[in-house]
N, C-alpha and C positions, 0 to 999 in steps of 0.2 A: 567712741560716746557711750553711756550707760543709762538706761532710761528706767527710772522708778514710777511706779503706780502705789498712789497713798489713798487709802479711806479715812476720812475725818468726819467729825458730827459736829451740827451745832444745838447746843443744850442751853437748857434754862434761859437766862434774858437773852444770851448772845444768839439766839433764834431772830431775834430783830435787825442783826446786822446786815446790810446788803452784800452783793456778790461783790462790790467793789470794795467794801468795810474789810471782807475777808482777804482781798488779792493785798491789800496794802498788809494788813496784818502778817499773812503769810510770806510775803517779801521780806518784811523786816525779821521773821522769824527766819529765813534761809541767811542771812547775813551775819545774825547771832549764832547761829549754828554752824557757820563758819562752812557752809554746804559749795562744793566746788562747781558751781551752775556751769551751763554753757550758755552763750548770749546769742541773741540774734545779730545780724550784720546791719551797717546803715549807720546814721547820724546820732541815732537814739537808741544803742544796743540794750535790751532786756532782758531777763531772764526766760528762758525758755519752760515755760510752765502750760501746759494744756489743760483746762477745766471743762469739765463734763457735765452738761445738764443740772445746772445748780438748781436749788429749791429757791422756790419766791421767799420775799422777805416777809418775816413774821412766820416762817413756818421751823420747827424744830424739824432735826436730821439725825439719823444713824447712820445713812450711807451716803455720802457725798465722795466724790472721785475726782482726781487728778493727778497729771502725770508729768513729770520733771525728768530733764535732760541734762547729765552732768558730764564733766570732761576726763574725771577720776573716777574708777569705781570704788563704790561703798557698800557697806554690809548694810541692807534693807533694814533690819531689825534696830541696828546702831542707828542708823539717820533717823528712823521712826521716833526713838527715845530722844534724841535731841532737838527734832522738829518740835514733838510735844512739849518738852521743857520751855519750849521759846516762846509758846503761844498761850494766849490765856486761857484760864481754866472755861469749860464750855464748848472752846472750838480745841479739840483733842482729835491727834493722829493717832487712829487705833489700828491701823493694818498698813503693811509695807511690801511689796514684792517686786524683783526685777523683772522687767517686761520682757517677755520672751514668746509674746504673739502680738499680732498686731490687730488694729480695729476696736480698741476698747469700747470707744463712742459707740461702735457698732453691736455691743453687747449691753447696752443701757437702753431696753426696749419696753420696760413697765416697770411699775413702783408699786410699794405696799404702803398705805399710808393709813394713820389712825386718826379718829377725829374724837376729841372728846367734847362732848356736848352739855353741859353745865347748866343745870335748871330745865333739862328734858328729861321726862318718863322714861324709862327704857322700852316701855311697852308701845307710847309713841312714837319711839324710834324705827321700834318692828314694823309697825304698820306703814309708816312712810317708806321705808326701805320695799317692803313687798309692792307697793304703788309705783316707786322708781323701777325696780326689775322687769313690773307688768307691762309699763309702757313702751312702745315699739320705738320710740323716740322720745325725747326732753329738749325742747328748745330753750337754751337760754342766753343772756346777753351779755358781753363783757365789753368795757370802755378800752380801747387800744389806742395807740398814736394817732392811727388812721379813722378814728370816731367808733360807734357804736357798732359791733361785731356780733350776728347770731349765727350757734352754731349748735350742734347735736351735743350732749353731753352724755347720752347715754351709750352711743355705738363703743365708745372708748373703754366704758365700765365692764371689767371682765368678772368681777365678783364684787359683792357687797352686803356686808352682813353686820347684825348688831351684837356686839361680843359681851360676856359677862361682866358687869359693873368690877369695879375694882374694890377689895377690901378695904383696904388701905389708904383709901383718897380721902385727903382732908374734907371738911364740911360735912354739913347735914344735910344739905338741900340732894334732889334726884339729879342723876349724870349719867347720861346714855354715851356707850362707847361704841363707835362704827368703824369697820377696818373693811379696806375696799383695796383691789387690785386694779390698776388704770394703766392701759397700754398707752405709749407715746406716740402720740399722734398728731396730724397738722390740720388744724389748730391745736395745741396742748390743752388737754382738759384737767385742770387744777381741781385740787378739794373744794376750792371755794365756788367752783362751779356745780360740782355734784351737791353742794348744798344750796345753790341758786334751784337747781333742779328738783330737789326734795320740797323747796319753799314751793315749786310750780305745780308739782303734782299732787303735795299732801297737806301744804299749807303749813310745813314744819319748820319754825323759825325760832332758833334757839335764842333766848333772853340777853344773851351775853356772848361775845365771839368767840367761837369755836377754838379750841386749841388743837393744832394740827404737827402732825409727827410723822416723816417718811422713816419706816422701819426699815426697806429694803429697797434696792434700785438692781436690776440686772436684766439678764436674758430670761423672758417668758418663756416656760416648757408647755408647749400645749397639750402634751402627755398627761402630767401631773397638775398641770393648773397652777404650777407655783414658781417663784420670780428665784432664779439661781445665781450665785455668787459670781460676778462677772472676773473677779480675781483667779477664781478657781483653773482656766486654764492657763495660768503663768505658772501655777505651783504645781500642776500636773507636768508641765513640760521641764521641770528640774529633776533630773536623774539623780538618785542617792548615790553622795559621794563613793561610799563604799562599792556600789556597783560598777560605777566609774571607771573607779581605781583597778578593779578587778580585772575588767573588759583590757584597758591598757596594758595592763601586766601581762595577760594572757596572750595578746599582740606580739608584745615584745621578748616573749619566752621561745628560745631556740626549741625547732622542732623536735619533738620526743624527751624533753624534758618532764620531768617527773614520773615517767613511766616504768622507773626500775622499781 
């Protein structure tokens, strides 16, 4: 059995697709691309696909991850191309590696988010960011299936800053851009929770819903304060073919060969 890890995106209008919508679209793409999937046992077998920490419905993402199990080996790059062609534009498979390490989900410990606040002056957003970061805790409320829940949105936020406005952004009104790094905690702190926190500490309330995009997702590096690529360990575990061939040739060569 071969395991392939994929990174995919949710762009444009496809950010409004739910996780179940994507699951259905992806399983159709697997059939169209004739991928030799491994299936679960039981009365209702289903393709062995593991999804990891999907973004909330309504948010865009450049860094969603999943893993599939195959019964026949396939080239990851060619498989990526076939699957990408079988999915609608906006749900794009942008990276693929063979799984050579364990614990992909364990390497998704933080996310980098971008929030576009149309109708908000950048200076006003900077003031709200300073107030949020200065607070020891920022309690927010979120309605869950078990009722209204209150939790601290500040503790999970590693960095929060106001980014320079985009020069090519359409429209004439003001627009503030926020970037934040959030640890994946329990309960999960989402970008909308941070927006609720900004409203609580600084009365920042965008006139229209924020456009939210996940830019990266991976292991948080404490030393650099960055979020690393979770697929990098699988790439690093692959030895160059030329190096492997040289080692095998040296092992098979008779003793003293090439010494003349």
